[in-house]
N, C-alpha and C positions, 0 to 999 in steps of 0.2 A: 504493500500500500504506500509506504513511504517512497519507494523507488518510482512508483507510478506518478506520484505528485512531483517528485524531483524531475522526472523525465519531461513532464509538461512544462515545468519551470525552465528547464534547459532549452527546450524548443522556443519558448516565448522570448528568452534572452538572446539566443543565438540568431533568431530570425530577424531581430531588430535591424533595420537598414539593409537587409539582404532580400534578394528577389524571392517572392513566394514560390513554393514548389508546385502548388496546385491552386488553380483559380476556377471557381464554379462559374458556369455560364451566367451572364447578367440577369436573365429572367428566371433563374432557379429560385424556387421558394425556400427560404431558410427558416421562416417562422410564420405563424398565423395568430393574430391577436383579435379576439372577438370577431372572427370571420374575415378579417382583413389581412392580406398577405404582406410580408416583408421579403423582398428579393435580395439576391446577392448584389444586384446593381444598386439598390438602396444603401446597403452597407458600404459598398465601394465608394459611393459618392460621399457619404458621411466621413469615412476614414480619410478620403482625399482632402476634404476641406479642413479636417482637424490636423492631419499629419503629413499631407502631401509634400509640402515644401521641404521639411526636414528629411523625410524619407528619400526624396529625389536627390537631395544634396549628398546623403550618405551613399546612395547607389552610384552617383557620379564619382565620389572619392574612391569607392571600392574598385570601380572600373579602371580609373586612372592608375591605381596602385597595381592591379593585376596586369595591366598592359605594360607597366614598367618592369614587373617581375618577368613577363615573357621576353621583354627586350634584353634583360640581364640573365635570362635562362635560370631564374630562381624557381624551384619547384618544391612543393611540400613532400616530405618523406612519406611514402605510402604506408610504411610500417607504423609511423606515428598516427596517421589517420586511422588505421585499423585498431591501434591501441586505444584511441579515444572512444571509438564505437564499442569496443569490448568493455571498457570501463563503464560506459553508460548503460550497457545491457547486462552487467555482471550478475545482478540479483534476479534476473528473469529468464525464463526459458524462451526459446526462439519464437514460439507461437504468441506468447504474451507481448514480447517486444514488438513484433510486427503488428499486433493488434493496436498497441499504443501509438505506433507510427501512423497507422491508418486513421486513427481517431483524430489526428490533426492534419490529415490529407497528405502525408509524406510516404515515401518509399525508402528502401535501403539505399538506393542510388542517390536520392535527394540528400539524405543525411551524410553520405560519403562526400558528395559535392560540397556541402556546407563546410565540413571540417577541412576539406582540401583548400577551399578558398580562404578560410580563416587562417590556416597555418601558412599559406602562401603570403598573405598580407603580413602576418607576423614576421616571417623570415625576411621579407623585402624591407620592411621598416627597420628591422634589426641590422641588416646589412648596410643600407644606405645611411642611416642616422647613427651608426656605430653604437647601438644600445648595448650596454654591458653593466652587470652588477658584480662587484668583486666580493670575495669572502669578508674582507674588511668592512665593506659597506653593510653587509648583512649583520655582522657582529655589532657594529655601531647602532644599527636600527634596533637590534635586540636589547642592547644595554639601555637605550633611551626609552623603550616601550615595554620593558619587562613586566611591569605591573598590569598593563593592559592585555598581556598575553597569557595570563593565568587561565588554566582550564577550569571552566565554571562548574559549580555543583550540578550533579546529574543523577538520574536514577536509571537503572537497567530494567527495561520493561518488556513484558510480553502481552499479547492481546488475543482475545477471542472475539471474532466479529461474525455475527449471524444476521439473518434478514428480519426476524420477527422477535417480538417481546417474549412469546412463548418459548422459542428456542433459547433465548438468553436466560429465562427463568429455569429451564431444564438444565442448562449448563451450570448455573449456580447450585442447583440441587446436587449435581454430580460432584462439584468441587467440595461441597459441604460434607460429603461422605468419603472424601479422600482421593478423588480422581486427580491424576497428574495434569497440571495446567497445560504444559506443552503438548502432551499427547492428545488432550481433549481439543486443543486448538487445531491440531493437525487433522483430527477427525471431523470436527464440526464447523470450522470457520468457512465462510462463504468467499473468502479472499484467497486466491491461489498462492500468493507469496507467503501468507501466514501459514497455510497448510504445509508448504515446503519447508519453512523455517521453524516449525513447531511454535508459531506465534511470536517469535522473537522480533522485537523492534530495535534492539540494541540500547545504547545510552541516549536518553532524552534530557536536554537541558531546558531550563525555564524559558518561556516564550515560544515554545514549539507547539504546544497543544492548547486546546480551549481552556480558558482560565479555571472553570469549575473542575475539569478533569485534572489539570496540572496541580491545583491546590490539593486534591485528594491524594494524588500519587506521591507528591513530595512530603505529605504528612503520614502516609502509610509506613508501617514497619516493614523491614525486609521479610520476604517469604509470605506476604499477605496479598490478597486479591481485593479488588474494588467492588463497589456495587455496579449495577447495570447503568450504562450511559447511552442515550440516543446519540449515534454518530453517523453522519451522512444519511444513507437510505436504510440504515439498519441499527443494530444495537451492539455495544461492546462491553467486555469485562477486561480489566487490566490487572496484571500481576507484577508486583515490584520484587525483582530478584535481589537487588542490592542498591545501596546508596553510595555515591562517590562524592567525596568532599572536594572542594576547590583544590587544585594542584598547581604549584608554581611551575612556570615554564622552564624547560631545560633546553638550552641552546642546541646541543647535539641532536636532539630528537626532532626539532622543528626547523633547523637551519635550511634544509632543502625546500620546505614549504614556503618559508619566508623569502627565499631567493626567487622562487617562481612568482610570488605575489609582487615583489619589488620590480621584477622584470615586466610584469603586466602593467604596473602603474607607469613605468617609464615608457612603455610602448604606447599607452593611451595618451601620453603627453606628446610623443613624437609623431604619431600618425597624423594629427591635424597639421603639423608643420610640413610634413612631406606632401600632404594633399594640396596645401597652398602652393608649394613650389611646382608641383605637377600641373596645377590649374593654370599657372602663369605661362606655361609652355604649350598648353593644349588648346584645341579648337572645340568649344562646347556650345552647342545650340540647344536651347530650351524652347520647346514648341509651345505656342500660346494655347 
């Protein structure tokens, strides 16, 4: 369930400023309100007026950078592209992953193309603008921000998710007489990932769940389960396996992650600079 939400979020973020993979015909009906239809064309028009100028500008910048990459023979590493796709789909079987892609109108090829373009843009900016982060830079950042890098308090949680109140009540009765929470989730949960992982959600930090659920989980003793909560289109019971107290940051454990973050920040600053330089040399015609 968490991975499904994450996947949707990644698509939303990655697609910003990039050409849509699938476009419905303008007259396709996408909603009906009190008998009156809303078409894909209606949505396109609204989005154009709201975001058209910014989106077009980003598309132009991307096109200019990719053209420069082609001129310089800079290409994304196919192995890194595949690694990103593998990481994104790690917690799902192939069928579920493709179902999630289809839900946002994408194919495997669309996702591969997206990551290829992203990595090509990254490598082009890195090469032309000489973007680099040294080990000393990372250590200085760590020393300056050590208190902000503390691992927050968390609880290790499992979940049973079912479609009806009756199923949730039956699960509570089974738990009350000693049923194993993980095995029960694997047998009864309506979510494929929960079934596969015996209900495990891993560590949850504050601010991740609905406030009423979060309040109960962080107040529950370890090895205890919650009451039934309405969640989404069904009902859930949660189990707190253990509490993890805040932990100080350790440089050796997070230095690689910090370096990637700092590189991404540097790239986000240098990309607009490169785009301006390329625009000055390009012939750009924006149609009225």
